[in-house]
N, C-alpha and C positions, 0 to 999 in steps of 0.2 A: 681287420680280423684278429691280428695279434693283440692289439690293445683291448679289443672287446673280450677276448679269451682271458687275458690277465685280469681285467676288471671283474668278470663273472667268477673267476676262480676265488676271488676274495669277497664274493657276495655283493658286488656292486653292479651297477648298470654299465652299459657299453659306451659311454662317452669317451672319445679319444682326442687327445691333445698332443701335438708334436712340437717339441722345442729342442733346439740343439744347445747342448752345454759342453763346450770343449774342455772347460776347467772343472774337474771333479771337486766335490767337497773335501775338506781337510781330511787327510788320511787315505783318500781314494787314489786310484792309479789312472793315468791318462786313458781316454777312450772307454772307461768303465761305465759311463753313464751316470745318472744322478736320480736313482729311484727314490731317494728321500726328498725329492723336490716338493715343496709346499706351494699352495696358490699364492701366498704372500711373497715368497721368494721369486716365483715366476713373474708376478706383476712388477716387483721391484727391479728385477733384471731387465725386463722388457722396457720399462720406462727409462732406466738409466742407459741402456744400450742404444735404444732407438731414438730416445728423446734428447739426451744430454751428452752422449759420448760419440756415437757413430756418425760418420759423415758419408757422403756419396763417393768418397775416394778421390783419386787423382787420375790424370790421364796419361802419365808417362811410364807406367809399369803394368804389364799385362800378364805377369807370371802368377800362377795359381798360389793362393794363400798369402800373397804379398800385398795385394791391393784390395781394400774392402769394396771397391766398386764391382769387383767380379767374384766375390766370395759369397755364395748363396743369394745372389740378387733375384728378385727385387725385395726380398724380405728385409734386407738391411735398410733400404731407403723408403719402403712403404708406398712408393708411387704417389706422391702427394696430390698430383693432378686428378686422381680418382677420388679425392676427399668427399665430393658431393655424393658419392655412391657407396661409401663405406658403411654408413648406418643401415640402409636397406639390406645390404648384403649380410651384415652382422645380425640384424634382427631376423631375417629369413632363416639363416643358419641356426640361430638359437631356437627358433620355434620348431624347426625340423627336429633338432635334438630333443627338445621337450616332448614333442609328439611321440617320438620313438622310444623315449626313456623307459616307459612301463612295459614295453613289448618283450615277451619271452621268445627268443628265436625258435623257429620250427626246424630243428635239426635232427636227423636220424643217424648221422655219422660223426664220429669223433676222430681227430687226427692226433697221434702222439707226437708231441714236439721233441725232436731228437737232441735235447739239450746236452746230455752227457756225451753223445757222439760228437757234437761241436767241440766240447772240451778236449776230447782225445784226438779228433781228426782235423780240427781247425774249421774255420768258418767257410772255407771254399771246398769242403769235401763233397763226396757224392750226395750226402744227405741234403745239402743246400739246394741242388737242382731237383732232387727227388721231391722235396717238400714243395717247391714252387710248381712242379709239374702236376702233382696231386691237387694242390690248391686251385690251380687254373682249371684243371679238368672238372673238378667237383663244382666250381663256380659256373663254368660253361654249361654243365649238365643241370644247373639250378638245384643242386643238392647242398643244403646248408650244412655247415660244420663248424665246430670250435676247435681250438688247440687245447690239449690236455697234457699233463705230464705224469711222472711216476708217482707223485704225491696224490694225484687224483685216483690212480689205480689202487693205492694203498687204502683209500677210504671208500672205494666203490662197493656197491651192492649189486647183486644180480637178481632180476625179477622178470619172469616170463620171457626169457630170451633177449633181454635188454640189459646193458650195463647202466647203472644209475649213479650219477655224481650229484648227490643232493636230490633236488627235484627234477633234474635233467636226465632224460632217458635216451639211450642210443643203441641201435641194433647192430652197429658195425664199428670196428676200430681199425684205423689204418696206421701201419708202421712204415714211414717213408725212409728207406735206407738206414734204419736204426741198427747200428753195430755195437753200441755200448749201452749197457744197463747198469743200474746200481749194484744189483746182486741177483742171485738165483731166485730170490723171492719174487722179483718182477716177472720172471718167466713162469713161475708157478701161478701167479695171478692171471697171466695170459692164458695158461692152460685151463684154469677154472672158467674163464669167460668162454673160451671156445667150446668146452664140454657142456656148457649151459645153454648153448644155442646162439651166442653172440658171434657174428662173423668177424674173424680176425684176418686182415689182409696185410701182406708184406710186399713192398715194392723195392726192387734193387737188392743191395747188400743186406745181409741178415745178422742178428746178434752173434758176436764172437768174443766180446770182452765184458768182464764184470769189473767194476771198480772196487768191489769189496768181496772177499772170500775167495775160494778156489777158482782157478781159471778154467772152468769146464763149460763155458757158455756155448761153444760150438756144439758140444755133445748134447747139452740140454736142449738146444734148438732143434737138433736133428730128431730128438725124441718127440718134440712138440710139432714138428713140421707137418705130419699127416693131418692134423686138425686145423691147419692154417692154409689160406689161399695165397700162394706166392705168385707174383707177377714180375716179369722182367721189365715191363713197361706199364704205364698207366692203362688200365683196361678201357674198353669202348664205353661210350655214353650210356648204352643200354644196360651194361653191367653196373655202372655207377648208380643209375636211377633205381636199379633193382635192390640196392642196399637199403632203400627207404621204404618203410611200410606204406602200402597204398591206403590213403585216408578215405574213409567213408564220407559220404556227404552229410556229415553231422555238424560241420562248422564251415564258415565262409572261407573260401580260398581264392587266390588269384591265379588265372591262367594266362600265360604269355605265349603268343604264337611262336612257333619254331623260327629261329633266325632273327627274332625281334631284338632291337638294341635297347629296349626299355629295361631299365634297372628297377627292381622292386625289392622291398623288404617288409616284413610284417609278421603278425602272429597274435596270440591272445595277450590282453593287456592287464590281466589280473583283476579286472572290474567287470567281469561278465561281458566283455566286449572284445573286439578284434580291431587292430589298426594295420593299415597298409599304406606304404609310401611308394610312389612311382615317379621315376624321372626319365625323361627321354631327351638325349642330346640331339637326335635327328627326327623326332616325332615318332608316333606309333600308337598302337592300341593294346589294351589289356582287357580281360574279362573278369568280372567279379562273380563267382559262382555262389549262389545262396541256397542253403538247404530250406526245407519247409519252414515257414515263418510263424508269426510275423517278425520281420527284421526292420530296424530303423537305421537309416544311413545319414551320416553327417560328413560334409566336406570341410576340413580345417584349412584355411588359406594362410600359408606361411608368410606370404608377402605383406599382408596387412593385419593378420591376427583375427580376422572374422571367421565365423562358423555358420554354415548354411545347412539346414535340414533338407534332405532329398527324398523324393519318392522313387522307389524301385518298382516300376510297374511290370517289368519283365525280368526273367532270369534266362541267361546271364545278363548282367548289367555291363554294357560296353563303355569303357572309358577311352576317350580319344585325347591324346597328348600332342600338343604342338612342340616345335623345336624348343629345347631347353625348359620345357614345362615341368613343374613339380606339383604333384597332386597327392593330397593326404586324405584318406577316408577312414572313418571309424564306423564300425558296424556292430550293432547290439540288439538284443531282443527287447520288445516292449515298445511303448509309445511315448515315454517321458523324455523330454530333451535333456541334453547334458547340463549339469549345473555350472555356474560360473557368473562372473560379472559382465554385464553387457558392454560391448565396445564395437558396435556395428559401424562400419565405415560407409557413409552415404555413397551410393552409386557403385559399390564394389560388385564385381561380377560373381555369379554363382557357378556351380559346377556345370560342366558341359555334359550332354547327355545322349541317352539311348532312346531312339525312337522319334526324336524331333529333328527334322532336317535343318541344317543351317541355312539362314536366309541367303539369297543370292546377293553377292557383293556388287555394288555399282562399279562400272568400268573406271579405273583410275586414270588420271592425267600424269604422263611422265614428264617430270620437271628436268629436262635435259640441259637447257641453256639459261643464260642470264644470271649466273652465280658469280659472286665476288667472295674472295677469301680475305678475312680481316684478322689481324693479330693485334692484341692490346698494346697500347703505347708503353706500358711498363713491363712488357714481356722480357724474359731473360735473353731470348734470341729473336731475331726477325721483328723487333719491336716496331709497331706502326705500319706494318705491311698491309697494303690494300691493293689487290690485284685480281684480274679475271682468273677463274679456275674452272677446270673441267670436272665433272662428277662421274666420269666413266672410268677413272683410275685414281689412285691416291696421289697426294701432293708430292710424295717422294719421287715420282716420275715426272714432276712438272717443275723442276728446278729447286726443290727444297729437300734434298736427299738427307741432310743431317738435322733437319728441324723436327723436334719431337714434343713441342709444347702444345697447349690448347689453342685452337683457332676456330673462328666462326665462318660458316658458309651462310651467305646472306643473299636473299632474292625477294623480289616483289611478286605478290600473288594478287590478281585482280578478281573481284567478286561483284556480282550484281546485288546480292543481298547476303547478310550473314547467315550461315547454316553450319551445323556441326560438321567438322571435317575429320578425316582420318589420314594421317601421314605415315607412310611405310617407308623405311629405309632398307632396301633389299640386301645391301652389303656395306658393312661399316668396319673399319679397323680402329676400335676405340670405344669409349663411352660417350654418350650424347646427352645434351640438355637442349630442349627445344623451346624457343620463345617466339611469340607473335605480338607484334606491335609493342614490344618491351615487356610483355607479360609472360612469365614462365608458365608453360602449359604441360610440361612433362619431361621425364628423363628416363633413359634406359642404358644399362651397362652391359647387357647381353641380349642376344636374339631371343624372340623376334623384336625388332626395333619398330614398334607400332605405337603411335601416339594419337590420342583423340584430342582434337582442338575444339573447345566449346565455342558455341556461337557468340557468346558475350565477349570473347577475346578478339572478335573480328568486326569489320566495318565494311560498308559498301565502298567499292573502289579499290584503291591500292592498300595492300597489307604487307608489312615487312615480316618475312619468315626468316628466322635465324636459328641455325643448327650448330651448336658448339660441340666440337669433337675433341676429346682428350685421348690421344693414342698412348701407347706404351713408351717407355724411355729408350727403347732399343737404338733408334737411329742417332740419338745424341751420344750415348755412351759407347757404342761400337764403332762409330765413324773413325776411320783411320787406324783402327787397331788390327785389322786382319782377322778378327774373330767372327765376322760374318761375311759371306761371299757377296752380298748385295743388300741394299737397304730393305727394311721390312715395310709392308704397306701401312699407310697412315691416312686417315680421313675417310671421306665417302668414296666408295669403290664402284657404285652403280647409281644411276639417276633415281632420286626419290620419287615416290608415287603418292599422289594426292587424290582423294575421292571423298564423296559425301559419306559421312559416318552412318552406320546402320542404326536403326532405332534401338533404344535401350531395351534389354531383355524383358519380355512379358513375364510377370511373376508366375504365370501358370505354365510356362514352358521355358526350356533353356537349351543350351547348345550341346550338352553331353550326358546327362542322366535324365530320365524321363520328366522330371520337374522339380522345381524348388518349392518346398512346402512353406518355409519361412526362414527368416534370418534369426539365428540363435545367439544366446549369450556366449561370450568368448570364454573358453576354459584356459586360454593361455595365461600364464602368470605374468603380472606386470602390465596387463592391458588397461 
């Protein structure tokens, strides 16, 4: 939110990058940051620091800021055993950023960042908690907001009861425990906003100090106070939602059920369309509300860069999200597909849908017994290990409390005839690569851990199923330090489930929007 606000203040989009720079540039003071950072310098520093200088530390010193092993891990050592999964993660993240880059946030409320109050009261003053409380409450109420500062107020215009910062319009402005302003001119601007119909809200302490001019801020605020809504604590959700103008059904919107954990972001994209991104850590549903059409829907798949055209046969369109599922929808008027170079991935799934029930899944076989754990002969620790292993709990509870390297779970699977299978790993601590008869068939680094095994990787009779699990480094680096009360889980934590795979999706129907019209050219750059 902070990074997005800073970017938009300077006329840029909201891409955010976080990088710690303890040493400031020449002439800077410690902890002042490095806002002059260029991409060239960022890249050079990252390569030098992580590739050629920094190590994973040492094991005989656990004091903070003395051992690189425990200073901001695992960013320092990059968890190299996850290397197989870095590229899919990076590409998915980049495609999400690219998809959202053109979106103009739909915000009706602006929050004044208490910068000058921080300068005078310190970083831990009342304004710090007040800003956090307002930000949390607005977010939970699903009221979008940016941070603005007094420079924005200086350049603001007022139109029809809204304050305008460039092409951005807000009906309300929040002052979270703002006690210091630049001068009396800032309060005069606030008065003009309030008298023009903009709702000005103050939470906690109120302005009492000017950094420039006569020190009569308290008296000026007292004169302004009748036109301002003052709250001792953040108001209720109904009040916060009332700050935003009720939108008429003239543009597509997303509706998220109350209490849903689905995160969403979206808005107009400047090309006569609307973009919406949804993510669910624990699964859930959202509804896409469409005004009178015709409207065209596309699903952009961040995992593989493909785009699918969808039919919206009913309104609202219900989107069902699995655990950890990311869904990207673009909605626009007309019937022409998006432009771009084709890059369809054969066999990629389309969007899941509204109105078409999901086929019943075959009952799975629980693979409880018969597993071996194998560690490579050249492994850093436990080299050459080959032993029976249970899959009802992690290996840290089976005599390998300090082992945190990659290991293979191996088992034989008997088949009468090769058919496509689906392997589901209900609980895993780590990232997985699945191989059958020496052929790699899939990988997953986050839930749901579901892999389709094609029939051509299988054979009649015995088949070797191998699940390589790469856990985090915790148990290697924390062992014997006292920094963790007990080992962290590693490996398979519940028996894998194996079943016959469902038939490929019918092009005329799908699992979550009423139908897939066609696979479209990919608009993602670099496809």
